[in-house]
C-alpha angles and dihedrals in degrees: 000000000000128000120258105261090204092055100057095033091055090044090055092048091049092051095040113148094179108275123213113186137170088239103048140125138182119287122170114237129195113266087242092057090045092051089049090052091050090051091052092048098042092096092056107060096179094054093041090052091050092049091050093051094046092047089052091054095049096039095049099035097117093043091048094051093049091047096048102037101033117015100037097053089049089049091052091051093054101029113175114241143161129226117241126192114215125194123206130188117217132195121221096352142358147219125217135023113343119231095218100189093049093045092049090051090056092047092049088051091059099265102113095160096058126090135186123213132187126213132181122218137174114249117203097181093110119144094243091050093049089049092054092048091047090053091047093051091048092048092048093052090047094050094045093049093046091050091049097051102040136059108282093213095060113127093224090053094057110125096016092107091048091050091050093048092049092049093050092048092052092048094049105036107034135063087273086086088068092065111095115228117243135175108272112248134175092268092058092052092046092051091051091048091056096041122122089221117094094216093058093048092046090051091064099070090038089055091050092050090046090056088052091050092050091051098248096121136080118279093252091057090049089052090051090051092051091046090052098047107019116155116239132175109259099213120075091221090057091048090052091050088054092048089055091046094047095049092049089047092051091051092049092048090050090050092051092046091063094054123078116237097021120125130197128213119184122190136194120250108252137139099272096041128134118192116352089212130023128184117195124195131208094253097051097269118139138191117200125193113204130188123209094341128130128215100223093177090059098042124086090186094069092057093042093053090048091051098045102033106014087240115165097185118105117221106217140174118254093238131016132190113200120190123193125186126178111263095006133094119266112265128201147188117205122202129197116194126204126184104195145104091214112109094205092052090050090049088054088053090052089052090051090053089052090052091052089050088057097037097053096043090142088072094055104055090121101079091191094057115105140220103031105166128012135193112204116195137188089217117086113253129213099235144033118251111289116225093214094062123097088207118035132191126217129180125218093256091063098036117151101022113201091234091054093049091048090050093050094052095038112130095020 
């Protein structure tokens, strides 16, 4: 019997904290789910800002590529301008085209050494041009910042560097550099909206989305942005891992919410993250929920693999719960997650969980603590978790068992 895909997928969407992963791609959410994610992230401005910027990139990817690689170069080749006539008064001589009437007037007025010239020049400081350049500068800053603060190998970040490089090249090496920058006002946007040039018209919705990404828009527009370009793990196995993580996180948050003095901090999943969820108690105790992160200082296997094989990779459990209490040893619960119907694959996952039980022995000095290591599967299992087992298995239908949750928070 297989798990209901709809069940755990909807559970993940319902518990979404706003996931950013190295292996992610765009997936459209409902506005309600997006609004829920924004609400959850509203207390963490740095993570909320990152999610907005990343959602902008994924949601507007096609529009950005067309704007940068197609419309903008054509705009630079046929840049709108106006002709201005400038007059200049010279003393003792002149260069350029003489304005004879103006010069004669000076001479007749007793100033025979003064001359007036007229020169025509192209002026690119039109409202629509300044709007396009303002959008380009904003986009460039957004792309550079996003590239700098996120993992460069992320699938959803592919092409961002190329977009930024192309934008910068156009701004520095084409006639666009002749357009003076100016603060964007309503008249600039209106001029671009009515322009006959496709780049100027295309810049209008990009500017609006950019304002959403920078946090200058109303909450409902931010929710629409996130719904349009939300980041979602591309592999089903990763999505299932997150469903397991999110449901456990929700249970832990609910537990902490019923206890006076406990605080909750949720964090987005990104390359430089620590715990994705941290509960802090009134007496200095903490519970940290980690996703796909090893504890090298607690693992003898990392050092052994480096010594024997020169391996630099760090085998790590999918999910870790680390519990710290003043004056007591650190305690942990390690969770391996398998999305499969294949019995042999699930058995291999059980064996991995046994290895983690051995590898991280420093977390299991309290022999009475239970559970220690858990395998969570998408396939339905035949039995509930058995309290006598060092490694237990739980299927999605039963996740999170009340006995397991009570065991995790025991002693806090």
